[in-house]
mmCIF file of the N, C-alpha and C atoms, coordinates in Angstrom:
data_MODEL
# 
_entry.id   MODEL 
# 
loop_
_atom_site.group_PDB 
_atom_site.id 
_atom_site.type_symbol 
_atom_site.label_atom_id 
_atom_site.label_alt_id 
_atom_site.label_comp_id 
_atom_site.label_asym_id 
_atom_site.label_entity_id 
_atom_site.label_seq_id 
_atom_site.pdbx_PDB_ins_code 
_atom_site.Cartn_x 
_atom_site.Cartn_y 
_atom_site.Cartn_z 
_atom_site.occupancy 
_atom_site.B_iso_or_equiv 
_atom_site.pdbx_formal_charge 
_atom_site.auth_seq_id 
_atom_site.auth_comp_id 
_atom_site.auth_asym_id 
_atom_site.auth_atom_id 
_atom_site.pdbx_PDB_model_num 
ATOM 1   N N  . UNK A 1 1  ? 0.835   -1.179  0.000  1.00 0.00 ? 1  UNK A N  1 
ATOM 2   C CA . UNK A 1 1  ? 0.000   0.000   0.000  1.00 0.00 ? 1  UNK A CA 1 
ATOM 3   C C  . UNK A 1 1  ? 0.880   1.243   0.000  1.00 0.00 ? 1  UNK A C  1 
ATOM 4   N N  . UNK A 1 2  ? 0.474   2.178   -0.773 1.00 0.00 ? 2  UNK A N  1 
ATOM 5   C CA . UNK A 1 2  ? 1.216   3.433   -0.862 1.00 0.00 ? 2  UNK A CA 1 
ATOM 6   C C  . UNK A 1 2  ? 0.928   4.267   0.389  1.00 0.00 ? 2  UNK A C  1 
ATOM 7   N N  . UNK A 1 3  ? 1.960   4.693   1.121  1.00 0.00 ? 3  UNK A N  1 
ATOM 8   C CA . UNK A 1 3  ? 1.756   5.402   2.386  1.00 0.00 ? 3  UNK A CA 1 
ATOM 9   C C  . UNK A 1 3  ? 0.916   6.667   2.275  1.00 0.00 ? 3  UNK A C  1 
ATOM 10  N N  . UNK A 1 4  ? 1.126   7.446   1.238  1.00 0.00 ? 4  UNK A N  1 
ATOM 11  C CA . UNK A 1 4  ? 0.378   8.699   1.120  1.00 0.00 ? 4  UNK A CA 1 
ATOM 12  C C  . UNK A 1 4  ? -1.011  8.468   0.522  1.00 0.00 ? 4  UNK A C  1 
ATOM 13  N N  . UNK A 1 5  ? -1.102  7.557   -0.410 1.00 0.00 ? 5  UNK A N  1 
ATOM 14  C CA . UNK A 1 5  ? -2.384  7.307   -1.068 1.00 0.00 ? 5  UNK A CA 1 
ATOM 15  C C  . UNK A 1 5  ? -3.422  6.649   -0.171 1.00 0.00 ? 5  UNK A C  1 
ATOM 16  N N  . UNK A 1 6  ? -2.969  5.895   0.830  1.00 0.00 ? 6  UNK A N  1 
ATOM 17  C CA . UNK A 1 6  ? -3.902  5.188   1.710  1.00 0.00 ? 6  UNK A CA 1 
ATOM 18  C C  . UNK A 1 6  ? -4.072  5.868   3.066  1.00 0.00 ? 6  UNK A C  1 
ATOM 19  N N  . UNK A 1 7  ? -3.474  7.030   3.232  1.00 0.00 ? 7  UNK A N  1 
ATOM 20  C CA . UNK A 1 7  ? -3.527  7.710   4.536  1.00 0.00 ? 7  UNK A CA 1 
ATOM 21  C C  . UNK A 1 7  ? -4.953  7.934   5.053  1.00 0.00 ? 7  UNK A C  1 
ATOM 22  N N  . UNK A 1 8  ? -5.890  8.441   4.239  1.00 0.00 ? 8  UNK A N  1 
ATOM 23  C CA . UNK A 1 8  ? -7.241  8.653   4.758  1.00 0.00 ? 8  UNK A CA 1 
ATOM 24  C C  . UNK A 1 8  ? -7.906  7.354   5.219  1.00 0.00 ? 8  UNK A C  1 
ATOM 25  N N  . UNK A 1 9  ? -7.635  6.276   4.543  1.00 0.00 ? 9  UNK A N  1 
ATOM 26  C CA . UNK A 1 9  ? -8.239  5.000   4.926  1.00 0.00 ? 9  UNK A CA 1 
ATOM 27  C C  . UNK A 1 9  ? -7.647  4.487   6.234  1.00 0.00 ? 9  UNK A C  1 
ATOM 28  N N  . UNK A 1 10 ? -6.343  4.620   6.376  1.00 0.00 ? 10 UNK A N  1 
ATOM 29  C CA . UNK A 1 10 ? -5.687  4.142   7.591  1.00 0.00 ? 10 UNK A CA 1 
ATOM 30  C C  . UNK A 1 10 ? -6.153  4.922   8.813  1.00 0.00 ? 10 UNK A C  1 
ATOM 31  N N  . UNK A 1 11 ? -6.366  6.203   8.672  1.00 0.00 ? 11 UNK A N  1 
ATOM 32  C CA . UNK A 1 11 ? -6.860  7.019   9.786  1.00 0.00 ? 11 UNK A CA 1 
ATOM 33  C C  . UNK A 1 11 ? -8.252  6.554   10.190 1.00 0.00 ? 11 UNK A C  1 
ATOM 34  N N  . UNK A 1 12 ? -9.101  6.279   9.217  1.00 0.00 ? 12 UNK A N  1 
ATOM 35  C CA . UNK A 1 12 ? -10.451 5.796   9.501  1.00 0.00 ? 12 UNK A CA 1 
ATOM 36  C C  . UNK A 1 12 ? -10.447 4.446   10.188 1.00 0.00 ? 12 UNK A C  1 
ATOM 37  N N  . UNK A 1 13 ? -9.586  3.563   9.736  1.00 0.00 ? 13 UNK A N  1 
ATOM 38  C CA . UNK A 1 13 ? -9.490  2.230   10.343 1.00 0.00 ? 13 UNK A CA 1 
ATOM 39  C C  . UNK A 1 13 ? -9.002  2.341   11.783 1.00 0.00 ? 13 UNK A C  1 
ATOM 40  N N  . UNK A 1 14 ? -8.002  3.173   12.004 1.00 0.00 ? 14 UNK A N  1 
ATOM 41  C CA . UNK A 1 14 ? -7.478  3.343   13.365 1.00 0.00 ? 14 UNK A CA 1 
ATOM 42  C C  . UNK A 1 14 ? -8.537  3.933   14.293 1.00 0.00 ? 14 UNK A C  1 
ATOM 43  N N  . UNK A 1 15 ? -9.303  4.905   13.823 1.00 0.00 ? 15 UNK A N  1 
ATOM 44  C CA . UNK A 1 15 ? -10.345 5.527   14.651 1.00 0.00 ? 15 UNK A CA 1 
ATOM 45  C C  . UNK A 1 15 ? -11.444 4.527   14.973 1.00 0.00 ? 15 UNK A C  1 
ATOM 46  N N  . UNK A 1 16 ? -11.860 3.758   13.991 1.00 0.00 ? 16 UNK A N  1 
ATOM 47  C CA . UNK A 1 16 ? -12.911 2.758   14.213 1.00 0.00 ? 16 UNK A CA 1 
ATOM 48  C C  . UNK A 1 16 ? -12.441 1.683   15.178 1.00 0.00 ? 16 UNK A C  1 
ATOM 49  N N  . UNK A 1 17 ? -11.196 1.246   15.028 1.00 0.00 ? 17 UNK A N  1 
ATOM 50  C CA . UNK A 1 17 ? -10.641 0.231   15.916 1.00 0.00 ? 17 UNK A CA 1 
ATOM 51  C C  . UNK A 1 17 ? -10.584 0.739   17.345 1.00 0.00 ? 17 UNK A C  1 
ATOM 52  N N  . UNK A 1 18 ? -10.117 1.965   17.535 1.00 0.00 ? 18 UNK A N  1 
ATOM 53  C CA . UNK A 1 18 ? -10.023 2.533   18.887 1.00 0.00 ? 18 UNK A CA 1 
ATOM 54  C C  . UNK A 1 18 ? -11.399 2.664   19.524 1.00 0.00 ? 18 UNK A C  1 
ATOM 55  N N  . UNK A 1 19 ? -12.403 3.060   18.744 1.00 0.00 ? 19 UNK A N  1 
ATOM 56  C CA . UNK A 1 19 ? -13.758 3.191   19.252 1.00 0.00 ? 19 UNK A CA 1 
ATOM 57  C C  . UNK A 1 19 ? -14.265 1.846   19.771 1.00 0.00 ? 19 UNK A C  1 
ATOM 58  N N  . UNK A 1 20 ? -14.081 0.805   18.985 1.00 0.00 ? 20 UNK A N  1 
ATOM 59  C CA . UNK A 1 20 ? -14.564 -0.526  19.386 1.00 0.00 ? 20 UNK A CA 1 
ATOM 60  C C  . UNK A 1 20 ? -13.803 -1.028  20.607 1.00 0.00 ? 20 UNK A C  1 
ATOM 61  N N  . UNK A 1 21 ? -12.493 -0.836  20.648 1.00 0.00 ? 21 UNK A N  1 
ATOM 62  C CA . UNK A 1 21 ? -11.709 -1.275  21.799 1.00 0.00 ? 21 UNK A CA 1 
ATOM 63  C C  . UNK A 1 21 ? -12.131 -0.549  23.071 1.00 0.00 ? 21 UNK A C  1 
ATOM 64  N N  . UNK A 1 22 ? -12.365 0.752   22.984 1.00 0.00 ? 22 UNK A N  1 
ATOM 65  C CA . UNK A 1 22 ? -12.833 1.510   24.148 1.00 0.00 ? 22 UNK A CA 1 
ATOM 66  C C  . UNK A 1 22 ? -14.203 1.024   24.597 1.00 0.00 ? 22 UNK A C  1 
ATOM 67  N N  . UNK A 1 23 ? -15.063 0.689   23.665 1.00 0.00 ? 23 UNK A N  1 
ATOM 68  C CA . UNK A 1 23 ? -16.396 0.185   23.989 1.00 0.00 ? 23 UNK A CA 1 
ATOM 69  C C  . UNK A 1 23 ? -16.311 -1.168  24.697 1.00 0.00 ? 23 UNK A C  1 
ATOM 70  N N  . UNK A 1 24 ? -15.405 -2.021  24.249 1.00 0.00 ? 24 UNK A N  1 
ATOM 71  C CA . UNK A 1 24 ? -15.218 -3.327  24.878 1.00 0.00 ? 24 UNK A CA 1 
ATOM 72  C C  . UNK A 1 24 ? -14.797 -3.152  26.330 1.00 0.00 ? 24 UNK A C  1 
ATOM 73  N N  . UNK A 1 25 ? -13.873 -2.261  26.584 1.00 0.00 ? 25 UNK A N  1 
ATOM 74  C CA . UNK A 1 25 ? -13.407 -2.010  27.950 1.00 0.00 ? 25 UNK A CA 1 
ATOM 75  C C  . UNK A 1 25 ? -14.528 -1.401  28.785 1.00 0.00 ? 25 UNK A C  1 
ATOM 76  N N  . UNK A 1 26 ? -15.241 -0.437  28.243 1.00 0.00 ? 26 UNK A N  1 
ATOM 77  C CA . UNK A 1 26 ? -16.318 0.241   28.964 1.00 0.00 ? 26 UNK A CA 1 
ATOM 78  C C  . UNK A 1 26 ? -17.427 -0.729  29.362 1.00 0.00 ? 26 UNK A C  1 
ATOM 79  N N  . UNK A 1 27 ? -17.748 -1.665  28.492 1.00 0.00 ? 27 UNK A N  1 
ATOM 80  C CA . UNK A 1 27 ? -18.818 -2.627  28.768 1.00 0.00 ? 27 UNK A CA 1 
ATOM 81  C C  . UNK A 1 27 ? -18.357 -3.787  29.640 1.00 0.00 ? 27 UNK A C  1 
ATOM 82  N N  . UNK A 1 28 ? -17.056 -3.883  29.905 1.00 0.00 ? 28 UNK A N  1 
ATOM 83  C CA . UNK A 1 28 ? -16.530 -4.942  30.760 1.00 0.00 ? 28 UNK A CA 1 
ATOM 84  C C  . UNK A 1 28 ? -16.503 -6.306  30.089 1.00 0.00 ? 28 UNK A C  1 
ATOM 85  N N  . UNK A 1 29 ? -16.416 -6.325  28.779 1.00 0.00 ? 29 UNK A N  1 
ATOM 86  C CA . UNK A 1 29 ? -16.383 -7.583  28.039 1.00 0.00 ? 29 UNK A CA 1 
ATOM 87  C C  . UNK A 1 29 ? -14.989 -8.188  28.203 1.00 0.00 ? 29 UNK A C  1 
ATOM 88  N N  . UNK A 1 30 ? -14.939 -9.442  28.648 1.00 0.00 ? 30 UNK A N  1 
ATOM 89  C CA . UNK A 1 30 ? -13.637 -10.066 28.885 1.00 0.00 ? 30 UNK A CA 1 
ATOM 90  C C  . UNK A 1 30 ? -13.183 -10.932 27.714 1.00 0.00 ? 30 UNK A C  1 
ATOM 91  N N  . UNK A 1 31 ? -14.117 -11.392 26.879 1.00 0.00 ? 31 UNK A N  1 
ATOM 92  C CA . UNK A 1 31 ? -13.762 -12.207 25.726 1.00 0.00 ? 31 UNK A CA 1 
ATOM 93  C C  . UNK A 1 31 ? -14.641 -11.828 24.550 1.00 0.00 ? 31 UNK A C  1 
ATOM 94  N N  . UNK A 1 32 ? -14.067 -11.895 23.356 1.00 0.00 ? 32 UNK A N  1 
ATOM 95  C CA . UNK A 1 32 ? -14.839 -11.689 22.142 1.00 0.00 ? 32 UNK A CA 1 
ATOM 96  C C  . UNK A 1 32 ? -14.138 -12.389 20.999 1.00 0.00 ? 32 UNK A C  1 
ATOM 97  N N  . UNK A 1 33 ? -14.846 -12.644 19.940 1.00 0.00 ? 33 UNK A N  1 
ATOM 98  C CA . UNK A 1 33 ? -14.296 -13.336 18.780 1.00 0.00 ? 33 UNK A CA 1 
ATOM 99  C C  . UNK A 1 33 ? -14.244 -12.356 17.626 1.00 0.00 ? 33 UNK A C  1 
ATOM 100 N N  . UNK A 1 34 ? -13.078 -12.211 17.043 1.00 0.00 ? 34 UNK A N  1 
ATOM 101 C CA . UNK A 1 34 ? -12.883 -11.273 15.952 1.00 0.00 ? 34 UNK A CA 1 
ATOM 102 C C  . UNK A 1 34 ? -12.533 -12.056 14.696 1.00 0.00 ? 34 UNK A C  1 
ATOM 103 N N  . UNK A 1 35 ? -13.402 -12.007 13.707 1.00 0.00 ? 35 UNK A N  1 
ATOM 104 C CA . UNK A 1 35 ? -13.151 -12.718 12.462 1.00 0.00 ? 35 UNK A CA 1 
ATOM 105 C C  . UNK A 1 35 ? -12.114 -11.967 11.635 1.00 0.00 ? 35 UNK A C  1 
ATOM 106 N N  . UNK A 1 36 ? -11.211 -12.688 11.026 1.00 0.00 ? 36 UNK A N  1 
ATOM 107 C CA . UNK A 1 36 ? -10.190 -12.064 10.197 1.00 0.00 ? 36 UNK A CA 1 
ATOM 108 C C  . UNK A 1 36 ? -9.208  -11.251 11.005 1.00 0.00 ? 36 UNK A C  1 
ATOM 109 N N  . UNK A 1 37 ? -8.821  -11.738 12.148 1.00 0.00 ? 37 UNK A N  1 
ATOM 110 C CA . UNK A 1 37 ? -8.003  -10.966 13.087 1.00 0.00 ? 37 UNK A CA 1 
ATOM 111 C C  . UNK A 1 37 ? -6.509  -11.163 12.882 1.00 0.00 ? 37 UNK A C  1 
ATOM 112 N N  . UNK A 1 38 ? -6.066  -11.420 11.687 1.00 0.00 ? 38 UNK A N  1 
ATOM 113 C CA . UNK A 1 38 ? -4.657  -11.696 11.453 1.00 0.00 ? 38 UNK A CA 1 
ATOM 114 C C  . UNK A 1 38 ? -3.723  -10.581 11.886 1.00 0.00 ? 38 UNK A C  1 
ATOM 115 N N  . UNK A 1 39 ? -4.151  -9.344  11.824 1.00 0.00 ? 39 UNK A N  1 
ATOM 116 C CA . UNK A 1 39 ? -3.278  -8.227  12.190 1.00 0.00 ? 39 UNK A CA 1 
ATOM 117 C C  . UNK A 1 39 ? -3.706  -7.553  13.488 1.00 0.00 ? 39 UNK A C  1 
ATOM 118 N N  . UNK A 1 40 ? -4.614  -8.171  14.231 1.00 0.00 ? 40 UNK A N  1 
ATOM 119 C CA . UNK A 1 40 ? -5.109  -7.572  15.456 1.00 0.00 ? 40 UNK A CA 1 
ATOM 120 C C  . UNK A 1 40 ? -4.086  -7.714  16.576 1.00 0.00 ? 40 UNK A C  1 
ATOM 121 N N  . UNK A 1 41 ? -3.766  -6.625  17.258 1.00 0.00 ? 41 UNK A N  1 
ATOM 122 C CA . UNK A 1 41 ? -2.799  -6.648  18.356 1.00 0.00 ? 41 UNK A CA 1 
ATOM 123 C C  . UNK A 1 41 ? -3.429  -6.207  19.673 1.00 0.00 ? 41 UNK A C  1 
ATOM 124 N N  . UNK A 1 42 ? -4.737  -6.172  19.742 1.00 0.00 ? 42 UNK A N  1 
ATOM 125 C CA . UNK A 1 42 ? -5.415  -5.691  20.945 1.00 0.00 ? 42 UNK A CA 1 
ATOM 126 C C  . UNK A 1 42 ? -5.050  -6.522  22.172 1.00 0.00 ? 42 UNK A C  1 
ATOM 127 N N  . UNK A 1 43 ? -4.947  -7.825  22.004 1.00 0.00 ? 43 UNK A N  1 
ATOM 128 C CA . UNK A 1 43 ? -4.630  -8.690  23.140 1.00 0.00 ? 43 UNK A CA 1 
ATOM 129 C C  . UNK A 1 43 ? -3.267  -8.356  23.734 1.00 0.00 ? 43 UNK A C  1 
ATOM 130 N N  . UNK A 1 44 ? -2.314  -7.966  22.903 1.00 0.00 ? 44 UNK A N  1 
ATOM 131 C CA . UNK A 1 44 ? -0.986  -7.616  23.411 1.00 0.00 ? 44 UNK A CA 1 
ATOM 132 C C  . UNK A 1 44 ? -0.966  -6.216  24.024 1.00 0.00 ? 44 UNK A C  1 
ATOM 133 N N  . UNK A 1 45 ? -1.822  -5.328  23.560 1.00 0.00 ? 45 UNK A N  1 
ATOM 134 C CA . UNK A 1 45 ? -1.825  -3.945  24.047 1.00 0.00 ? 45 UNK A CA 1 
ATOM 135 C C  . UNK A 1 45 ? -2.716  -3.749  25.266 1.00 0.00 ? 45 UNK A C  1 
ATOM 136 N N  . UNK A 1 46 ? -3.626  -4.654  25.508 1.00 0.00 ? 46 UNK A N  1 
ATOM 137 C CA . UNK A 1 46 ? -4.617  -4.515  26.584 1.00 0.00 ? 46 UNK A CA 1 
ATOM 138 C C  . UNK A 1 46 ? -3.997  -4.730  27.953 1.00 0.00 ? 46 UNK A C  1 
ATOM 139 N N  . UNK A 1 47 ? -4.310  -3.835  28.866 1.00 0.00 ? 47 UNK A N  1 
ATOM 140 C CA . UNK A 1 47 ? -3.888  -4.031  30.254 1.00 0.00 ? 47 UNK A CA 1 
ATOM 141 C C  . UNK A 1 47 ? -4.837  -5.016  30.908 1.00 0.00 ? 47 UNK A C  1 
ATOM 142 N N  . UNK A 1 48 ? -4.287  -5.920  31.654 1.00 0.00 ? 48 UNK A N  1 
ATOM 143 C CA . UNK A 1 48 ? -5.132  -6.954  32.288 1.00 0.00 ? 48 UNK A CA 1 
ATOM 144 C C  . UNK A 1 48 ? -5.405  -6.637  33.709 1.00 0.00 ? 48 UNK A C  1 
# 
């Protein structure tokens, strides 16, 4: 992917991901299943 050409898409993906992660923490969800999670790093970044 071209860094400059895909910048708007990457910003949108990052914002959407952060929103969902914050919602998971706020709701107290301890487990969830993410389809197509090959690049997901939430488990490593999450404080336990």
